[in-house]
C-alpha positions as CSV (number, residue, x, y, z in Angstrom):
1,X,31.7,-33.5,-30.1
2,X,35.3,-34.3,-29.4
3,X,38.4,-33.2,-31.4
4,X,38.7,-36.7,-32.8
5,X,35.1,-36.5,-34.2
6,X,35.8,-33.1,-35.7
7,X,38.9,-34.4,-37.5
8,X,37.0,-37.5,-38.7
9,X,34.2,-35.2,-40.1
10,X,36.7,-33.0,-41.7
11,X,38.6,-35.9,-43.3
12,X,35.3,-37.3,-44.6
13,X,34.3,-33.9,-46.1
14,X,37.7,-33.7,-47.8
15,X,37.5,-37.2,-49.1
16,X,34.1,-36.5,-50.6
17,X,35.4,-33.2,-52.2
18,X,38.3,-35.2,-53.7
19,X,36.0,-37.8,-55.1
20,X,33.7,-35.2,-56.6
21,X,36.8,-33.5,-58.2
22,X,37.9,-36.8,-59.7
23,X,34.5,-37.5,-61.1
24,X,34.3,-34.0,-62.5
25,X,37.7,-34.4,-64.2
26,X,36.6,-37.8,-65.7
27,X,33.4,-36.2,-67.0
28,X,35.4,-33.4,-68.6
29,X,37.9,-35.7,-70.1
30,X,35.2,-37.9,-71.5
31,X,33.5,-34.9,-73.0
32,X,36.7,-33.6,-74.6
33,X,37.5,-37.1,-76.0
34,X,34.0,-37.2,-77.6
35,X,34.5,-33.8,-79.1
36,X,37.8,-34.9,-80.5
37,X,36.3,-38.0,-82.1
38,X,33.5,-35.9,-83.6
39,X,36.0,-33.5,-85.1
40,X,38.1,-36.4,-86.4
41,X,35.0,-37.9,-88.0
42,X,34.1,-34.5,-89.6
43,X,37.6,-34.2,-91.0
44,X,37.4,-37.7,-92.5
45,X,34.0,-36.9,-94.0
46,X,35.3,-33.7,-95.5
47,X,38.4,-35.5,-96.9
48,X,36.1,-38.2,-98.4
49,X,33.8,-35.6,-100.0
50,X,36.8,-33.7,-101.4
51,X,38.3,-36.9,-102.9
52,X,35.0,-37.9,-104.5
53,X,34.6,-34.4,-105.9
54,X,38.1,-34.6,-107.4
55,X,37.4,-38.1,-108.8
56,X,34.2,-36.9,-110.4
57,X,35.8,-33.8,-111.9
58,X,38.5,-36.0,-113.4
59,X,35.9,-38.1,-115.2
60,X,33.8,-35.1,-116.2
61,X,36.8,-33.5,-117.9
């Protein structure tokens, strides 16, 4: 195997590693975004429940 082949193999390996890193970063970003949406939805649900409770207490009083 010549030097040119070795450099091409090394370049191919590095390109694959870079693509794997990009895919991993995208997966992590997607997961974090999903968690953020879930937390936002939980916060909205809590706020809705609290508003309904206050509304009901006002009418019970």
